[in-house]
Structures are given as C-alpha cells and as structure tokens.
C-alpha positions in Angstrom: 45.5 125.0 66.9 43.2 124.1 64.0 42.7 120.3 63.8 43.0 118.4 60.6 39.8 117.0 59.3 40.4 113.2 59.5 39.0 110.8 57.0 37.8 108.5 59.7 35.7 106.1 57.5 38.7 105.6 55.2 41.0 105.0 58.1 38.6 102.4 59.6 38.6 100.6 56.2 42.4 100.8 56.0 42.7 99.2 59.5 40.4 96.3 58.5 42.2 95.7 55.2 45.6 95.8 56.9 44.5 93.2 59.5 43.2 90.8 56.9 45.5 91.8 54.0 42.5 91.2 51.9 39.9 93.6 50.5 37.4 90.8 50.4 37.7 89.7 54.0 37.7 93.4 55.1 34.5 93.9 53.1 32.9 90.9 54.9 33.9 92.4 58.3 32.5 95.8 57.4 29.4 94.5 55.6 30.3 96.3 52.4 31.4 95.2 48.9 35.1 94.6 48.1 34.7 97.3 45.4 33.6 99.8 48.2 36.7 98.9 50.2 38.9 99.5 47.2 37.3 102.9 46.6 37.8 103.9 50.2 41.5 102.9 50.1 42.1 104.8 46.9 40.4 107.9 48.3 42.5 107.6 51.4 45.6 107.3 49.4 44.7 110.3 47.3 44.0 112.3 50.5 47.3 111.3 52.2 49.4 111.3 49.0 50.9 107.9 49.7 50.4 104.3 48.5 49.2 102.1 51.3 49.0 98.7 49.7 50.9 96.8 47.0 49.6 93.8 45.1 52.2 91.0 44.7 52.1 87.4 43.4 51.6 86.3 47.1 48.7 88.7 47.6 48.2 92.1 49.2 51.1 93.7 51.1 51.4 96.9 53.2 53.8 99.5 51.9 56.4 100.9 54.3 54.2 104.1 54.5 51.2 102.0 55.5 53.1 100.0 58.1 54.5 103.2 59.6 51.1 104.6 60.5 49.3 101.5 61.5 50.4 101.2 65.2 49.5 104.8 65.9 46.1 104.4 64.0 45.1 101.4 66.1 46.1 103.1 69.3 44.0 106.0 68.2 41.0 103.8 67.6 41.4 102.3 71.1 41.3 105.9 72.5 38.2 106.6 70.5 36.5 103.5 72.1 37.6 104.7 75.6 36.1 108.1 74.8 32.8 106.6 73.6 32.5 104.4 76.7 33.2 107.5 78.9 30.4 109.5 77.2 28.0 106.5 77.5 28.5 106.2 81.2 25.9 108.9 81.9 23.4 107.1 79.7 23.9 103.8 81.5 23.8 105.3 85.0 20.9 104.3 87.2 19.7 107.8 88.1 16.8 109.4 86.4 15.7 113.0 86.9 12.1 113.7 86.0 10.0 116.9 86.1 6.3 116.6 86.3 3.3 118.5 87.8 2.9 117.7 91.5 -0.7 116.3 91.2 0.3 114.1 88.2 3.2 112.7 90.2 1.0 111.9 93.1 -1.8 110.1 91.3 -0.3 108.7 88.2 3.5 108.7 88.1 4.6 107.6 91.6 2.7 104.3 91.6 4.2 103.4 88.2 7.7 104.5 89.2 7.3 102.2 92.3 6.5 99.3 90.0 9.3 100.1 87.7 11.8 100.4 90.6 11.0 96.8 91.5 12.6 95.7 88.2 16.0 97.0 89.3 17.0 97.6 92.9 19.8 100.0 91.8 17.5 102.5 90.1 17.4 106.0 91.7 15.0 108.8 90.9 14.8 112.5 91.4 11.4 114.2 90.9 11.1 117.9 90.3 7.7 119.5 90.7 7.2 121.6 87.6 4.2 122.9 85.7 6.2 125.3 83.5 8.9 124.4 80.9 12.4 123.9 82.3 15.8 124.1 80.8 16.8 120.5 80.4 20.5 121.2 80.6 20.4 123.6 83.5 18.1 121.4 85.6 20.0 118.2 84.5 16.7 116.6 83.4 16.3 113.3 81.7 12.5 113.5 81.1 9.6 115.9 81.6 5.9 115.3 81.8 3.7 118.3 81.0 0.0 119.0 80.3 0.2 120.6 76.9 -1.2 120.3 73.4 1.9 118.7 71.9 5.6 118.3 72.4 6.6 121.2 70.2 10.3 120.8 69.1 10.9 118.1 71.6 10.6 114.3 71.2 7.5 113.0 73.0 4.9 110.4 73.7 1.3 111.2 74.6 -0.1 109.6 77.7 -3.8 108.8 77.0 -6.2 110.7 74.9 -6.9 114.4 75.2 -10.1 114.0 77.2 -11.7 115.7 80.2 -14.3 114.7 82.7 -16.5 116.5 85.2 -16.1 115.7 88.9 -18.6 116.7 91.5 -21.7 118.9 91.3 -22.7 122.5 91.9 -20.6 125.6 91.7 -17.7 125.8 89.4 -14.2 125.0 90.7 -11.4 126.2 88.6 -7.7 125.6 88.0 -7.3 126.8 84.4 -8.7 130.3 84.7 -12.1 131.7 83.9 -14.6 134.4 84.9 -14.1 135.2 88.5 -17.8 135.8 89.2 -18.7 132.3 88.1 -16.0 130.5 90.1 -16.6 129.2 93.7 -13.0 128.2 94.2 -9.7 128.8 92.4 -6.9 126.3 93.0 -3.4 125.8 91.6 -3.8 122.5 89.8 -6.2 119.8 88.6 -5.5 117.6 91.5 -6.6 120.2 94.0 -9.7 121.0 91.9 -10.6 117.3 91.8 -10.1 116.9 95.6 -12.2 120.0 96.3 -15.0 118.6 94.1 -14.9 115.2 95.8 -15.1 117.1 99.2 -18.4 118.6 98.0 -17.3 122.2 97.2 -18.5 122.1 93.6 -17.6 120.7 90.2 -14.4 120.7 88.3 -13.3 119.7 84.8 -10.1 117.7 85.0 -8.1 115.5 82.7 -9.6 112.0 82.4 -6.2 110.3 82.9 -5.7 112.1 86.2 -9.2 111.3 87.3 -8.8 107.6 86.4 -5.5 107.5 88.3 -7.2 109.0 91.4 -9.9 106.3 91.3 -12.7 108.7 90.3 -15.7 107.0 88.8 -15.7 108.1 85.1 -18.9 109.1 83.4 -19.2 111.0 80.1 -16.0 112.4 78.7 -15.5 115.4 76.4 -12.7 116.3 74.0 -9.9 118.5 75.4 -7.1 120.4 73.7 -4.4 119.4 76.0 -3.1 116.0 77.3 -0.1 114.8 79.4 3.0 114.3 77.3 6.4 112.7 78.2 9.0 114.7 76.4 12.7 115.4 76.1 15.2 116.9 73.7 16.6 114.3 71.2 19.9 113.7 73.0 18.1 112.8 76.3 15.4 110.9 74.4 18.0 108.6 72.8 19.5 107.6 76.2 18.9 103.9 76.9 17.7 104.6 80.4 15.1 107.1 79.2 13.9 104.7 76.4 13.5 102.0 79.0 11.6 104.2 81.4 9.3 105.5 78.6 8.6 101.9 77.6 7.8 100.9 81.2 5.5 103.8 81.7 3.6 103.3 78.5 3.6 99.5 78.4 
C-alpha cells in the first residue's frame, strides 16, 4: 500500500501550538518566529482541508477537527521517538569493529586501543586484518585504517604526514613491488620489511609513522604518496562511538 506523504514539520508545529494554545509560546519552544508558526499551521490546514484553530475573545481554541486528531498524533510522535531510540542503540553500543593492516595494528593501533579501553571497562573491540578494501556493510565494520593516498568517497582522517624512512643497510628489501633482480627479500607488508632490515638482511623503505611506532630511530625522511587513513562511509562516521574513537586515536 502506498503511504501518504506526511507533513511532519507542520504536524510538529501543530502539536506545540495545541499544547500551548498560543502561536507565540509555540514559537518560543520551537525556536522560530510566531509568523513562521502561523505559516506552518495555514499550510497544514490547506493540506488537510480543515481548520485546526479558531481565534476567540478568550484566545486560541482548537476546532473539533483539531481535537479529533490530536491524541493519535501525539501517540504517533511517541512511536517515532521509540523508533529513533531503537535505531540509535547500535550507535551507542560498546562494540567497535575495526579493519586495519596487521603490521599497523601491532605497532600503532593496539597500544592506543589499550589506552582507550582503560577509559571505559565496557568497551569491546573486534580487529580484522585487512590490507584491501572491505564492504563495510557485509563485514559489519565501524572503521577501517588503510595505507592509501586518500579516503576517496569515504569520510576520513589522515594519521601523520605522508613520509617514508629507510631502515637498515645493504640490499633492498621490498614489500611494495619492484624489479626482482634488485630485491634481496620480498615480504608481505611494511612491518615484515622493517623487521627484516633490523635483523640485518638489508634496507627497507617504510612509512615513518610505522617506524616511529616500532621504536626505530628516525633519520632523514622523504615524501611519500601514501599515508595511513582512518575512514568510513558517512553513516558509520557519524556514529557517536566512532567519533569518540577517532578523537581518542588522533588526540
């Protein structure tokens, strides 16, 4: 069945005016002008084809048509409030699901999550090791951290500057691709490349943020195209629990 398009703003104004029996007091409650209340009421009356208020020497009165619909309208608003509370329950839950590269979780993310968890003993986390983009809905993700050149169509905050440092000396260690004849060792991520360099197997170019988190002594840096970004689609990004986590991790 096709639903009628409800004039919700006008109905909200009608409810306030009916409670106060005054356009002025209704305007104060709604933070608008009395003229705006009057315009909304007239527009609602035009839409419904009825008169809702009558002016008398004693002041504003509801018409029988206005009184007839008021109880059902207020019951409907209470149901709207219940619906909004139900939809917000997921946002106010204490569980956060985060996708991040494994090496970044080890060196940078986990120590900070441990500090953040101390602020609320009820917080619960699920970490997903992921270097590739994930479907936020399918994976039930709240937030992702990726090593990219920008958030694209997602909302995001960059973690640190896009800079790289060299760790170790000697033959080239690679995790980003390159000419095979020039590479001593190929590994799967920057963390492994960094550990191989520290073990004396060669030299690796890794993100400065990761090297700092791992306690590597930082020398000269060089510009890089990519950086670590925290990101999420707008609905997840707006969640209070996500905003609080982002603030804690970037504070």
